[in-house]
N, C-alpha and C positions, 0 to 999 in steps of 0.2 A: 259334636256331630258324630252320629253313628252311621256307617254305611253297610247296608246289607246287599249281598250280591246273589242274584238268582239266575240259573241257567236259562237261556232262551229256548233250549230244547232239552227234554229229559234225557236224551242220548248223550249230551255233553256234560261231563262231570269234572274234568280236570282243568285247572287253571294254568296259564303260562308260567313258567319258572323264572322268567327273566324280568320280573318286576311286578308292580301292582296294577299295571294298566290292564283294563279289560280287553279281551279279544273282540275284534270287530264282528258285529252281528251275532255274537254268542252270549254276551252277558249284559245285564242292565243293573246299574247301581240305584238303590232306593234310599235317599238320604232321610234321616229323621233326627230331630233335635232331642237330646236326652232329657233336657229339663222341662220339655213341654209336650212333645208329641209322643203318642204310643209308638213303640218300635214295631214296625210291620213284620209279620211272620207269614211266609208263603208256604203252603203245603201242596204238593203235587196231587192233582185229582186222582181219586182211586185209592187213597190211603186213609187209614185210621190210626191215630196215635193216642197214647194214654199219658196223662200227666197227673202228678199229685197236686191237689187243690191248694194246699197251704205249705209251701216249702219251709222247713225249719233249719236250725243251726247245724244239725248233724244229719247224716244219712239215715241213721237208725230212727230218729224222730220223724223224718220225712216219709220213710217207708210206712209209717203207721197212719198217715193221713189218707182220707178217702180219695178216690181217683175221679178224674173227669176223662171223657172220651171226646176227642175232636175228630170229626168225620169230614173229609173233603171228597165230594162226589166227582166222578169223572163224567164224560159226556153222555154216558148211558145210565147215570144214576146209580153207579156201583162203587163200592169201596171195600177194602179189607185191611186188616191189621192184626198184629199178634204181640204177645208179651210172654217172656219166660220169667217165672218167679221161683227163686230159690232162697236160701237163707241170707244171701248177700255178703257172706264173709268167708265161707269155706272154699278152699280150692277144689276139693272133690266133695260134691254134695251127694247125700244118700238119695234124695228125691227132688223133683221139680215139677212145677205146674206149667203146662203149655196152654195158654189161653188165646183164643182167636176170635175175631169178630168179622162179620160180613154184613154189608148193607145192600139190599136188593131193590131195584126199581125206584129208588128214592123214597121208599116208604116202609121198609121193614129191616130192623137191625137184629141180627142173630148172634148170640154168644155161645161158645163151646169151650169146655175145659177138659184137659186130659192130664192125668197125673201119672208120671212114669218114674221108675228108678233110674238114677243117673248111670249106673254101671251097665256095661254092654250086656244085652240079653235079660235085663232085670224085668222088663215088661211093665204093665200097668199096676198101680197100687190097689190094694184091697181097701174096703170101706174103713176099716180101723186104721190103716196106714194113712189114709187121707185125713182123718180126724187128727191124728198125731201131727201130720204135716201142717195143718191149719194152726194148731196150737203153738208150734215151735218155729214157724217160718219168720215171724217178726215182720209181717207185711199186712196192710189193711186188706180186708176182703170186701169192701164196699165201693160201688160206683154210684156217686151221688149226682153227677151232672153229665149230660150228653149234648153236644153242640153239632148239628148237622149243617154244613156249609155247601152252597152250590145247588140248592133245590131249584133255582131258576136255571137249570142246566140246559144246554143245547145239544142236539143230536143230529146225525145224518137223517135226511128224509128217506122214506121208503121202508122204515122199520114197521113190522107187522104187529108188535105187541103193545101198541098204544093207539088210542083214538085221537085224532087231531080235530080241534074245533077251528075251522078255517076263518070264522068270523072273529072270535076272540083271540086267536093266535095262541091258544093254550094246548098243552098236552095233558090228557086225562088218562091215568093208568087204570086199566080194567083188571079187576081181580078175578074175573072168570074168563073162560076160554070159549070162544064161539065155536071152535072145532070140537073140543073135548067135553063140552058141557060145563056145568057148575064146578068150581074148584072144590076138591075134596080135602078134608083134614089131612095134614101130612106130619110126619115125625120130623124131629130136628135133623136127623141124619139125612132124610130125603131132601129137606130144604138146603142143607149144606152142600150135598152133591149137585143139586140144581144150580147153586151159585157158582160152583167151580166150573161146571160145563158152560154156563152162560158167560163167565169171564173169559174162558178159552175161545168161545165163538166170537165174543166181542173183539178180542185181539186179532183173530184171523180176519174178521169182516172189516175191521178198521184199517188193517194194513192193506187189504185189497182195494178198499175205497180210496185210501190216500194215494195209492199208486196210480189209480185210474183217473182221478180228478184233482184239479187244482183247488185250493181253498175257495177261490171265487166261484167255482162251478158247483160246490156242494150245497144242496138245498138244506137250510137250517131252519128248524122250528123251535122256538124258545118256549119254555114252560115258565109260568108265573104263579107264585103262591102268595097268598095274603091272609089266610085264615085257617085255623085248626078246626076240622069238622069231626074227627073221630080219633080216639086213642085207646089202645088196649095193650095190656102187658100179659104175656103168656095166655092170650085168648080171652082175658077178663077185661071188659070195658071199664075205663075210668069213668066214674059217675059225674064228674064236673059239678058236684054238689047237688045233683038231682038224680033222676032215674038213669041207670046204666045205659051208655050208648047215646045219650042225648047230648047234642053239641052245646058247648058253653055259651052263655049269653055274650061274653066278651071273647070272641074267637081269635083275637090277636095276642092278648096277654092276660094272664090270670093265675090263680092258685086254687087248687081243689081243696075245699075245707075238710074233706074226709081224709084224704091221704097226705095232704100237705105238699103235694107235687105241683110245681109251677110250670108254665109254658109261655113261650114268647115267639111269635112269628115276625121276622123282619123281612118285609117284601123287598126293600131296597137291595139287600145283599142276598136274598133268597135263603134265609137260614131259619132253623127251628132249634130253640134251646129248651131243654127239659131239665128242671132242677128239683131237688128234694127227693130224688130217686133213692131207692134202697136195694139196688141190684147186687146180687152176689157175684163177686169176681170169679169165684171158684165153682160156679154152677152154670148149667146150660139154661138159657132163657131167650125170649125174643120180645121186642117192642114193635108194634105196628101202628101206623098213623095214616090218616087221610087228610089231605090239605085241599083247600079250595084255591 
């Protein structure tokens, strides 16, 4: 029997030092049978973690395996994460890659990579230095799978950047602004700065709302997703085997015969899984989707 312990509050991180008993009202044990049940893994909403898809017998072999991203959305449909890649062996590395990801509004994942010298004041690497880093770092540069969890997220009522269907109880994200007009094409840097500002506003707004209202008083609107309607990578629609931008016949699960990319929407847990991706770990890119 394996026991996993998860904090009841993200503010509580330390366990009692006087034994294995959980602190009252602070921790909950999740039992799982090793021989039959999958071991549960809990990820705090708002975070993105990366894992190698096929662990090997050595660290060096594992580093060469493609990566997967696991995205856990918070109550506003936002998440972020980062990874630092160096050669994995040297105490003092000449260079490293700082890779970060952000997911906005539950429907767009953005990646950014920054290559810097490890010595103080070294600055960013040149194009030729980046190529040398890629060749020598001993780390996979492919992301082949992305799993987004929590797409059936709930949020405080009164937010202005969503439309609420009072009959169906759904939240539909609007990609245009009624105030500023149609959304204009934006650079990666602009999108990145918007995400940072939105994350800061979310923290400030959430703290004020939590202080003013008890959980029972907060109006909650739940979003439900059950089908994939649109998917594009770096602004290019995935064809789904037909004309670009056309929704797939099977909007719940399928594989695009052109790109080999697969998708699966799980309504029960509110997740979207994308497989067969060939995203470059060391490059900037974005994936945008629309769900029903």
